[in-house]
C-alpha positions in Angstrom: 64.4 76.0 72.1 63.9 77.2 75.6 64.9 74.7 78.2 61.7 75.4 80.1 59.6 74.0 77.2 61.8 70.8 76.7 60.1 67.4 77.3 62.5 64.5 77.8 60.2 62.4 75.6 56.9 60.8 75.4 55.2 57.3 76.1 54.0 55.3 73.2 51.3 52.7 73.6 52.5 49.4 72.2 50.5 46.3 71.9 50.5 45.1 75.6 52.9 47.8 77.2 54.1 51.4 76.9 57.4 52.3 75.8 59.4 55.6 76.3 60.7 57.4 73.2 63.2 60.1 74.1 63.0 63.5 72.4 65.8 64.8 70.2 68.2 67.1 72.0 70.2 68.6 69.2 68.4 72.0 69.4 69.8 75.6 69.8 69.2 75.9 73.5 68.1 79.1 75.3 68.4 79.1 79.0 66.2 81.9 80.4 66.6 80.8 84.1 69.3 83.1 86.0 69.9 80.3 88.5 70.7 77.8 85.8 72.8 80.2 83.9 74.9 80.7 87.1 75.2 77.0 87.7 76.3 76.5 84.1 79.0 79.3 84.5 80.2 77.7 87.7 80.5 74.4 86.0 82.6 75.8 83.1 84.8 77.4 85.6 85.4 74.0 87.3 85.9 72.3 84.1 88.5 74.8 83.2 90.2 74.2 86.6 90.2 70.4 86.0 91.6 70.9 82.5 94.4 73.2 84.0 95.1 70.6 86.7 95.3 67.7 84.0 97.9 69.6 82.2 100.1 69.7 85.4 100.1 65.9 85.9 102.9 64.2 83.9 101.1 61.0 83.3 97.2 61.3 83.6 96.4 58.0 82.8 98.6 56.6 85.9 96.9 59.2 88.0 93.4 58.0 87.0 94.4 54.3 87.5 95.6 55.1 91.0 92.4 57.0 91.6 90.4 54.1 90.6 92.4 51.8 92.8 91.8 54.0 95.9 88.1 54.1 95.1 87.9 50.4 94.7 89.6 49.9 98.1 87.3 52.4 99.7 84.2 50.8 98.3 85.3 47.4 99.5 84.8 48.7 103.1 81.2 49.2 102.1 81.0 45.6 101.1 82.5 44.5 104.5 85.8 43.5 102.9 89.0 44.7 104.2 91.5 45.7 101.6 94.0 48.5 101.0 95.3 50.2 98.0 98.4 47.8 97.9 96.0 45.0 97.3 94.3 46.9 94.5 97.6 47.5 92.5 99.1 44.0 93.0 99.2 41.7 89.9 96.8 38.8 90.0 99.6 36.2 90.5 100.8 38.1 93.7 97.4 38.2 95.5 97.0 36.2 98.7 94.6 33.3 98.0 92.9 34.2 101.5 91.6 37.3 99.9 89.3 35.4 97.6 87.7 37.0 94.7 87.9 40.3 96.1 91.6 40.7 95.5 91.1 39.2 92.1 88.6 41.9 91.2 90.9 44.7 92.3 93.8 43.1 90.4 91.7 43.2 87.2 90.9 46.9 87.9 94.6 47.7 88.3 95.6 46.1 85.1 93.3 48.0 82.7 
């Protein structure tokens, strides 16, 4: 199926409302757009680089947990809360009660 001909789905009239029914996506795809082919090729290259990088990390799960903790501490600034990465990796029992639920939220993230 050519990607240009693909429709994501259709609306089905129900009794008092319409519902969206997605189309099946397990087709043999043909991509005829050269720009899209180039983007897909670049995405494949980046995925290969990411895979090679993940082979160099001794403990990828630890690396991912630390990245999540970093993102959590950065997103707390958007919410107007001041925390740092140390707060994000502390155990729940070691969190300063003055931090309130924000510190608790980060402790739960770091224990996953």
